[in-house]
PyMOL commands that place a pseudoatom at each C-alpha (Angstrom):
pseudoatom trace, name=CA, resn=MET, resi=1, chain=A, elem=C, hetatm=0, pos=[-41.801, 18.382, 35.814]
pseudoatom trace, name=CA, resn=ALA, resi=2, chain=A, elem=C, hetatm=0, pos=[-38.165, 18.281, 36.407]
pseudoatom trace, name=CA, resn=ASN, resi=3, chain=A, elem=C, hetatm=0, pos=[-37.457, 17.326, 32.898]
pseudoatom trace, name=CA, resn=THR, resi=4, chain=A, elem=C, hetatm=0, pos=[-39.417, 20.323, 31.486]
pseudoatom trace, name=CA, resn=LYS, resi=5, chain=A, elem=C, hetatm=0, pos=[-37.364, 22.691, 33.850]
pseudoatom trace, name=CA, resn=ARG, resi=6, chain=A, elem=C, hetatm=0, pos=[-34.133, 21.229, 32.770]
pseudoatom trace, name=CA, resn=ILE, resi=7, chain=A, elem=C, hetatm=0, pos=[-35.246, 21.713, 29.194]
pseudoatom trace, name=CA, resn=GLU, resi=8, chain=A, elem=C, hetatm=0, pos=[-36.262, 25.258, 29.774]
pseudoatom trace, name=CA, resn=LYS, resi=9, chain=A, elem=C, hetatm=0, pos=[-32.817, 26.018, 31.428]
pseudoatom trace, name=CA, resn=ARG, resi=10, chain=A, elem=C, hetatm=0, pos=[-31.008, 24.674, 28.657]
pseudoatom trace, name=CA, resn=LEU, resi=11, chain=A, elem=C, hetatm=0, pos=[-33.434, 26.616, 26.000]
pseudoatom trace, name=CA, resn=GLN, resi=12, chain=A, elem=C, hetatm=0, pos=[-32.605, 29.695, 27.875]
pseudoatom trace, name=CA, resn=LYS, resi=13, chain=A, elem=C, hetatm=0, pos=[-28.849, 29.099, 27.880]
pseudoatom trace, name=CA, resn=VAL, resi=14, chain=A, elem=C, hetatm=0, pos=[-29.030, 28.488, 23.974]
pseudoatom trace, name=CA, resn=GLU, resi=15, chain=A, elem=C, hetatm=0, pos=[-30.999, 31.691, 23.679]
pseudoatom trace, name=CA, resn=ASP, resi=16, chain=A, elem=C, hetatm=0, pos=[-28.451, 33.587, 25.584]
pseudoatom trace, name=CA, resn=TRP, resi=17, chain=A, elem=C, hetatm=0, pos=[-25.725, 32.313, 23.731]
pseudoatom trace, name=CA, resn=ALA, resi=18, chain=A, elem=C, hetatm=0, pos=[-27.602, 33.128, 20.398]
pseudoatom trace, name=CA, resn=LYS, resi=19, chain=A, elem=C, hetatm=0, pos=[-27.929, 36.591, 21.690]
pseudoatom trace, name=CA, resn=ALA, resi=20, chain=A, elem=C, hetatm=0, pos=[-24.226, 37.052, 22.718]
pseudoatom trace, name=CA, resn=PHE, resi=21, chain=A, elem=C, hetatm=0, pos=[-23.173, 35.569, 19.158]
pseudoatom trace, name=CA, resn=GLU, resi=22, chain=A, elem=C, hetatm=0, pos=[-25.567, 38.139, 17.445]
pseudoatom trace, name=CA, resn=LYS, resi=23, chain=A, elem=C, hetatm=0, pos=[-23.806, 41.097, 19.546]
pseudoatom trace, name=CA, resn=GLU, resi=24, chain=A, elem=C, hetatm=0, pos=[-20.395, 39.875, 18.383]
pseudoatom trace, name=CA, resn=THR, resi=25, chain=A, elem=C, hetatm=0, pos=[-21.323, 39.409, 14.711]
pseudoatom trace, name=CA, resn=GLY, resi=26, chain=A, elem=C, hetatm=0, pos=[-21.653, 42.730, 12.788]
pseudoatom trace, name=CA, resn=PRO, resi=27, chain=A, elem=C, hetatm=0, pos=[-19.177, 45.306, 11.430]
pseudoatom trace, name=CA, resn=ARG, resi=28, chain=A, elem=C, hetatm=0, pos=[-17.041, 45.214, 14.342]
pseudoatom trace, name=CA, resn=GLN, resi=29, chain=A, elem=C, hetatm=0, pos=[-16.507, 41.678, 14.507]
pseudoatom trace, name=CA, resn=THR, resi=30, chain=A, elem=C, hetatm=0, pos=[-16.116, 41.449, 10.651]
pseudoatom trace, name=CA, resn=MET, resi=31, chain=A, elem=C, hetatm=0, pos=[-13.213, 44.130, 10.701]
pseudoatom trace, name=CA, resn=GLU, resi=32, chain=A, elem=C, hetatm=0, pos=[-11.629, 42.146, 13.562]
pseudoatom trace, name=CA, resn=ASN, resi=33, chain=A, elem=C, hetatm=0, pos=[-11.659, 38.989, 11.478]
pseudoatom trace, name=CA, resn=MET, resi=34, chain=A, elem=C, hetatm=0, pos=[-10.361, 40.839, 8.182]
pseudoatom trace, name=CA, resn=ASN, resi=35, chain=A, elem=C, hetatm=0, pos=[-7.554, 42.441, 10.456]
pseudoatom trace, name=CA, resn=TRP, resi=36, chain=A, elem=C, hetatm=0, pos=[-6.493, 38.917, 11.590]
pseudoatom trace, name=CA, resn=LEU, resi=37, chain=A, elem=C, hetatm=0, pos=[-6.688, 37.568, 8.159]
pseudoatom trace, name=CA, resn=VAL, resi=38, chain=A, elem=C, hetatm=0, pos=[-4.574, 40.256, 6.723]
pseudoatom trace, name=CA, resn=GLY, resi=39, chain=A, elem=C, hetatm=0, pos=[-2.125, 39.741, 9.704]
pseudoatom trace, name=CA, resn=GLN, resi=40, chain=A, elem=C, hetatm=0, pos=[-1.707, 35.980, 8.895]
pseudoatom trace, name=CA, resn=THR, resi=41, chain=A, elem=C, hetatm=0, pos=[-1.362, 36.961, 5.022]
pseudoatom trace, name=CA, resn=ARG, resi=42, chain=A, elem=C, hetatm=0, pos=[1.558, 39.314, 5.989]
pseudoatom trace, name=CA, resn=LEU, resi=43, chain=A, elem=C, hetatm=0, pos=[3.193, 36.485, 8.003]
pseudoatom trace, name=CA, resn=LEU, resi=44, chain=A, elem=C, hetatm=0, pos=[2.875, 33.899, 5.346]
pseudoatom trace, name=CA, resn=GLY, resi=45, chain=A, elem=C, hetatm=0, pos=[4.403, 36.458, 2.806]
pseudoatom trace, name=CA, resn=GLU, resi=46, chain=A, elem=C, hetatm=0, pos=[7.443, 37.130, 5.222]
pseudoatom trace, name=CA, resn=ARG, resi=47, chain=A, elem=C, hetatm=0, pos=[7.767, 33.185, 5.558]
pseudoatom trace, name=CA, resn=LEU, resi=48, chain=A, elem=C, hetatm=0, pos=[7.768, 32.886, 1.820]
pseudoatom trace, name=CA, resn=GLN, resi=49, chain=A, elem=C, hetatm=0, pos=[10.284, 35.435, 1.352]
pseudoatom trace, name=CA, resn=GLN, resi=50, chain=A, elem=C, hetatm=0, pos=[12.803, 33.878, 4.041]
pseudoatom trace, name=CA, resn=SER, resi=51, chain=A, elem=C, hetatm=0, pos=[12.225, 30.452, 2.335]
pseudoatom trace, name=CA, resn=GLU, resi=52, chain=A, elem=C, hetatm=0, pos=[13.226, 32.078, -1.094]
pseudoatom trace, name=CA, resn=GLY, resi=53, chain=A, elem=C, hetatm=0, pos=[16.266, 33.834, 0.398]
pseudoatom trace, name=CA, resn=GLY, resi=54, chain=A, elem=C, hetatm=0, pos=[17.314, 30.387, 1.648]
pseudoatom trace, name=CA, resn=VAL, resi=55, chain=A, elem=C, hetatm=0, pos=[16.940, 28.755, -1.546]
pseudoatom trace, name=CA, resn=GLN, resi=56, chain=A, elem=C, hetatm=0, pos=[18.764, 31.310, -3.292]
pseudoatom trace, name=CA, resn=GLU, resi=57, chain=A, elem=C, hetatm=0, pos=[21.525, 31.140, -0.742]
pseudoatom trace, name=CA, resn=LEU, resi=58, chain=A, elem=C, hetatm=0, pos=[21.770, 27.260, -1.337]
pseudoatom trace, name=CA, resn=GLN, resi=59, chain=A, elem=C, hetatm=0, pos=[21.954, 27.882, -5.027]
pseudoatom trace, name=CA, resn=ASN, resi=60, chain=A, elem=C, hetatm=0, pos=[24.648, 30.325, -4.767]
pseudoatom trace, name=CA, resn=ALA, resi=61, chain=A, elem=C, hetatm=0, pos=[26.598, 27.836, -2.642]
pseudoatom trace, name=CA, resn=LEU, resi=62, chain=A, elem=C, hetatm=0, pos=[26.309, 24.979, -5.077]
pseudoatom trace, name=CA, resn=THR, resi=63, chain=A, elem=C, hetatm=0, pos=[27.424, 27.528, -7.896]
pseudoatom trace, name=CA, resn=ALA, resi=64, chain=A, elem=C, hetatm=0, pos=[30.498, 28.423, -5.863]
pseudoatom trace, name=CA, resn=ASN, resi=65, chain=A, elem=C, hetatm=0, pos=[31.344, 24.856, -5.048]
pseudoatom trace, name=CA, resn=SER, resi=66, chain=A, elem=C, hetatm=0, pos=[30.967, 23.892, -8.740]
pseudoatom trace, name=CA, resn=GLN, resi=67, chain=A, elem=C, hetatm=0, pos=[33.340, 26.719, -9.825]
pseudoatom trace, name=CA, resn=VAL, resi=68, chain=A, elem=C, hetatm=0, pos=[35.870, 25.769, -7.113]
pseudoatom trace, name=CA, resn=LEU, resi=69, chain=A, elem=C, hetatm=0, pos=[35.686, 21.974, -8.259]
pseudoatom trace, name=CA, resn=ASN, resi=70, chain=A, elem=C, hetatm=0, pos=[36.222, 23.172, -11.874]
pseudoatom trace, name=CA, resn=GLN, resi=71, chain=A, elem=C, hetatm=0, pos=[39.366, 25.190, -11.003]
pseudoatom trace, name=CA, resn=PHE, resi=72, chain=A, elem=C, hetatm=0, pos=[40.768, 22.125, -9.093]
pseudoatom trace, name=CA, resn=LEU, resi=73, chain=A, elem=C, hetatm=0, pos=[40.149, 19.817, -11.763]
pseudoatom trace, name=CA, resn=GLU, resi=74, chain=A, elem=C, hetatm=0, pos=[41.750, 22.381, -14.461]
pseudoatom trace, name=CA, resn=GLN, resi=75, chain=A, elem=C, hetatm=0, pos=[44.771, 22.741, -12.119]
pseudoatom trace, name=CA, resn=HIS, resi=76, chain=A, elem=C, hetatm=0, pos=[45.435, 19.290, -11.474]
pseudoatom trace, name=CA, resn=ASP, resi=77, chain=A, elem=C, hetatm=0, pos=[44.591, 17.921, -15.163]
pseudoatom trace, name=CA, resn=MET, resi=78, chain=A, elem=C, hetatm=0, pos=[41.942, 15.913, -13.775]
pseudoatom trace, name=CA, resn=VAL, resi=79, chain=A, elem=C, hetatm=0, pos=[39.303, 16.928, -16.131]
pseudoatom trace, name=CA, resn=ARG, resi=80, chain=A, elem=C, hetatm=0, pos=[39.451, 13.662, -18.238]
pseudoatom trace, name=CA, resn=ASP, resi=81, chain=A, elem=C, hetatm=0, pos=[39.572, 11.380, -15.446]
pseudoatom trace, name=CA, resn=TRP, resi=82, chain=A, elem=C, hetatm=0, pos=[36.442, 13.325, -13.736]
pseudoatom trace, name=CA, resn=GLN, resi=83, chain=A, elem=C, hetatm=0, pos=[34.520, 12.930, -17.052]
pseudoatom trace, name=CA, resn=MET, resi=84, chain=A, elem=C, hetatm=0, pos=[35.370, 9.262, -17.096]
pseudoatom trace, name=CA, resn=PHE, resi=85, chain=A, elem=C, hetatm=0, pos=[34.141, 8.912, -13.492]
pseudoatom trace, name=CA, resn=LEU, resi=86, chain=A, elem=C, hetatm=0, pos=[30.920, 10.763, -14.376]
pseudoatom trace, name=CA, resn=GLU, resi=87, chain=A, elem=C, hetatm=0, pos=[30.319, 8.230, -17.587]
pseudoatom trace, name=CA, resn=GLY, resi=88, chain=A, elem=C, hetatm=0, pos=[31.003, 5.410, -15.218]
pseudoatom trace, name=CA, resn=LEU, resi=89, chain=A, elem=C, hetatm=0, pos=[28.123, 6.647, -12.838]
pseudoatom trace, name=CA, resn=GLN, resi=90, chain=A, elem=C, hetatm=0, pos=[25.928, 7.242, -15.450]
pseudoatom trace, name=CA, resn=ALA, resi=91, chain=A, elem=C, hetatm=0, pos=[26.387, 3.796, -16.975]
pseudoatom trace, name=CA, resn=GLU, resi=92, chain=A, elem=C, hetatm=0, pos=[25.732, 2.206, -13.475]
pseudoatom trace, name=CA, resn=GLN, resi=93, chain=A, elem=C, hetatm=0, pos=[22.503, 4.441, -13.224]
pseudoatom trace, name=CA, resn=GLU, resi=94, chain=A, elem=C, hetatm=0, pos=[21.471, 3.143, -16.546]
pseudoatom trace, name=CA, resn=SER, resi=95, chain=A, elem=C, hetatm=0, pos=[22.003, -0.343, -15.993]
pseudoatom trace, name=CA, resn=GLN, resi=96, chain=A, elem=C, hetatm=0, pos=[20.139, -0.219, -12.421]
pseudoatom trace, name=CA, resn=GLN, resi=97, chain=A, elem=C, hetatm=0, pos=[17.322, 1.237, -14.349]
pseudoatom trace, name=CA, resn=GLU, resi=98, chain=A, elem=C, hetatm=0, pos=[17.298, -1.570, -16.914]
pseudoatom trace, name=CA, resn=ASP, resi=99, chain=A, elem=C, hetatm=0, pos=[17.446, -4.138, -13.986]
pseudoatom trace, name=CA, resn=GLU, resi=100, chain=A, elem=C, hetatm=0, pos=[14.359, -2.454, -12.357]
pseudoatom trace, name=CA, resn=ASN, resi=101, chain=A, elem=C, hetatm=0, pos=[12.598, -2.617, -15.726]
pseudoatom trace, name=CA, resn=ASN, resi=102, chain=A, elem=C, hetatm=0, pos=[13.456, -5.991, -16.049]
pseudoatom trace, name=CA, resn=ALA, resi=103, chain=A, elem=C, hetatm=0, pos=[12.160, -6.777, -12.602]
pseudoatom trace, name=CA, resn=VAL, resi=104, chain=A, elem=C, hetatm=0, pos=[8.800, -5.102, -13.444]
pseudoatom trace, name=CA, resn=GLN, resi=105, chain=A, elem=C, hetatm=0, pos=[8.501, -7.146, -16.599]
pseudoatom trace, name=CA, resn=GLU, resi=106, chain=A, elem=C, hetatm=0, pos=[9.190, -10.376, -14.831]
pseudoatom trace, name=CA, resn=SER, resi=107, chain=A, elem=C, hetatm=0, pos=[6.668, -9.802, -12.082]
pseudoatom trace, name=CA, resn=GLY, resi=108, chain=A, elem=C, hetatm=0, pos=[4.174, -8.944, -14.938]
pseudoatom trace, name=CA, resn=SER, resi=109, chain=A, elem=C, hetatm=0, pos=[4.908, -12.373, -16.397]
pseudoatom trace, name=CA, resn=GLU, resi=110, chain=A, elem=C, hetatm=0, pos=[3.963, -13.973, -13.076]
pseudoatom trace, name=CA, resn=GLU, resi=111, chain=A, elem=C, hetatm=0, pos=[0.758, -12.239, -13.179]
pseudoatom trace, name=CA, resn=MET, resi=112, chain=A, elem=C, hetatm=0, pos=[-0.172, -14.050, -16.189]
pseudoatom trace, name=CA, resn=ASP, resi=113, chain=A, elem=C, hetatm=0, pos=[0.155, -17.231, -14.445]
pseudoatom trace, name=CA, resn=ALA, resi=114, chain=A, elem=C, hetatm=0, pos=[-2.357, -16.305, -11.980]
pseudoatom trace, name=CA, resn=GLN, resi=115, chain=A, elem=C, hetatm=0, pos=[-4.726, -15.602, -14.700]
pseudoatom trace, name=CA, resn=GLU, resi=116, chain=A, elem=C, hetatm=0, pos=[-4.256, -19.075, -16.273]
pseudoatom trace, name=CA, resn=GLN, resi=117, chain=A, elem=C, hetatm=0, pos=[-4.981, -20.593, -12.654]
pseudoatom trace, name=CA, resn=THR, resi=118, chain=A, elem=C, hetatm=0, pos=[-8.486, -18.875, -12.848]
pseudoatom trace, name=CA, resn=GLU, resi=119, chain=A, elem=C, hetatm=0, pos=[-9.154, -20.324, -16.157]
pseudoatom trace, name=CA, resn=ASP, resi=120, chain=A, elem=C, hetatm=0, pos=[-8.567, -23.751, -14.855]
pseudoatom trace, name=CA, resn=GLY, resi=121, chain=A, elem=C, hetatm=0, pos=[-11.423, -23.049, -12.142]
pseudoatom trace, name=CA, resn=GLU, resi=122, chain=A, elem=C, hetatm=0, pos=[-13.791, -22.196, -14.669]
pseudoatom trace, name=CA, resn=GLY, resi=123, chain=A, elem=C, hetatm=0, pos=[-14.514, -25.794, -15.096]
pseudoatom trace, name=CA, resn=MET, resi=124, chain=A, elem=C, hetatm=0, pos=[-15.850, -26.254, -11.510]
pseudoatom trace, name=CA, resn=GLY, resi=125, chain=A, elem=C, hetatm=0, pos=[-19.203, -24.934, -12.330]
pseudoatom trace, name=CA, resn=GLU, resi=126, chain=A, elem=C, hetatm=0, pos=[-19.869, -27.544, -14.959]
pseudoatom trace, name=CA, resn=GLY, resi=127, chain=A, elem=C, hetatm=0, pos=[-20.997, -30.104, -12.392]
pseudoatom trace, name=CA, resn=ALA, resi=128, chain=A, elem=C, hetatm=0, pos=[-18.302, -31.301, -10.083]
pseudoatom trace, name=CA, resn=SER, resi=129, chain=A, elem=C, hetatm=0, pos=[-17.989, -29.449, -6.801]
pseudoatom trace, name=CA, resn=GLU, resi=130, chain=A, elem=C, hetatm=0, pos=[-14.671, -29.086, -4.838]
pseudoatom trace, name=CA, resn=GLY, resi=131, chain=A, elem=C, hetatm=0, pos=[-15.500, -31.882, -2.755]
pseudoatom trace, name=CA, resn=ASP, resi=132, chain=A, elem=C, hetatm=0, pos=[-16.027, -34.128, -5.701]
pseudoatom trace, name=CA, resn=GLN, resi=133, chain=A, elem=C, hetatm=0, pos=[-12.759, -33.117, -7.367]
pseudoatom trace, name=CA, resn=ASP, resi=134, chain=A, elem=C, hetatm=0, pos=[-10.827, -33.404, -4.092]
pseudoatom trace, name=CA, resn=THR, resi=135, chain=A, elem=C, hetatm=0, pos=[-12.462, -37.239, -3.699]
pseudoatom trace, name=CA, resn=GLU, resi=136, chain=A, elem=C, hetatm=0, pos=[-11.489, -37.966, -7.184]
pseudoatom trace, name=CA, resn=GLU, resi=137, chain=A, elem=C, hetatm=0, pos=[-8.095, -36.840, -7.037]
pseudoatom trace, name=CA, resn=SER, resi=138, chain=A, elem=C, hetatm=0, pos=[-7.568, -38.826, -3.800]
pseudoatom trace, name=CA, resn=GLN, resi=139, chain=A, elem=C, hetatm=0, pos=[-8.877, -41.861, -5.281]
pseudoatom trace, name=CA, resn=GLU, resi=140, chain=A, elem=C, hetatm=0, pos=[-6.720, -41.433, -8.296]
pseudoatom trace, name=CA, resn=GLU, resi=141, chain=A, elem=C, hetatm=0, pos=[-3.702, -41.096, -5.907]
pseudoatom trace, name=CA, resn=ASN, resi=142, chain=A, elem=C, hetatm=0, pos=[-4.619, -44.170, -4.002]
pseudoatom trace, name=CA, resn=ASN, resi=143, chain=A, elem=C, hetatm=0, pos=[-4.992, -46.106, -7.284]
pseudoatom trace, name=CA, resn=GLU, resi=144, chain=A, elem=C, hetatm=0, pos=[-1.496, -45.078, -8.470]
pseudoatom trace, name=CA, resn=GLU, resi=145, chain=A, elem=C, hetatm=0, pos=[-0.023, -45.845, -4.877]
pseudoatom trace, name=CA, resn=GLU, resi=146, chain=A, elem=C, hetatm=0, pos=[-1.708, -49.407, -5.018]
pseudoatom trace, name=CA, resn=THR, resi=147, chain=A, elem=C, hetatm=0, pos=[-0.314, -50.023, -8.542]
pseudoatom trace, name=CA, resn=GLU, resi=148, chain=A, elem=C, hetatm=0, pos=[3.191, -49.207, -7.538]
for i in range(1, 148): cmd.bond("trace and resi %d" % i, "trace and resi %d" % (i + 1))
show_as sticks, trace
zoom trace
């Protein structure tokens, strides 16, 4: 009896919630949702414009710095020194990239060793189990020790 009353109360609460939900769904609620979505879209548009403005400011600052640097280099006859410096940096980067490529190739050759090891293990299924091989190897080692 008590369980059925609890279930009836819960069912009544669910039905009340469903009726309240139905009242709030309709043209009025749909318009409120649309208004909220439009507002969020406007906010996102404003944020996008602000970020684009910031990017433009950074680009302008970089351009201005580049112009000032070029003027300085020309005034002090350092253009050739600057170009040599940049060539040196480029050469360093290229050598680092070559080192990284060589490192990747070396690690690739190590992977081949692992494949060869798996080939050695294929012979295990031909009749000898691990335990048998272990005992055979230990016997061979014992024989070698005795002969020495």
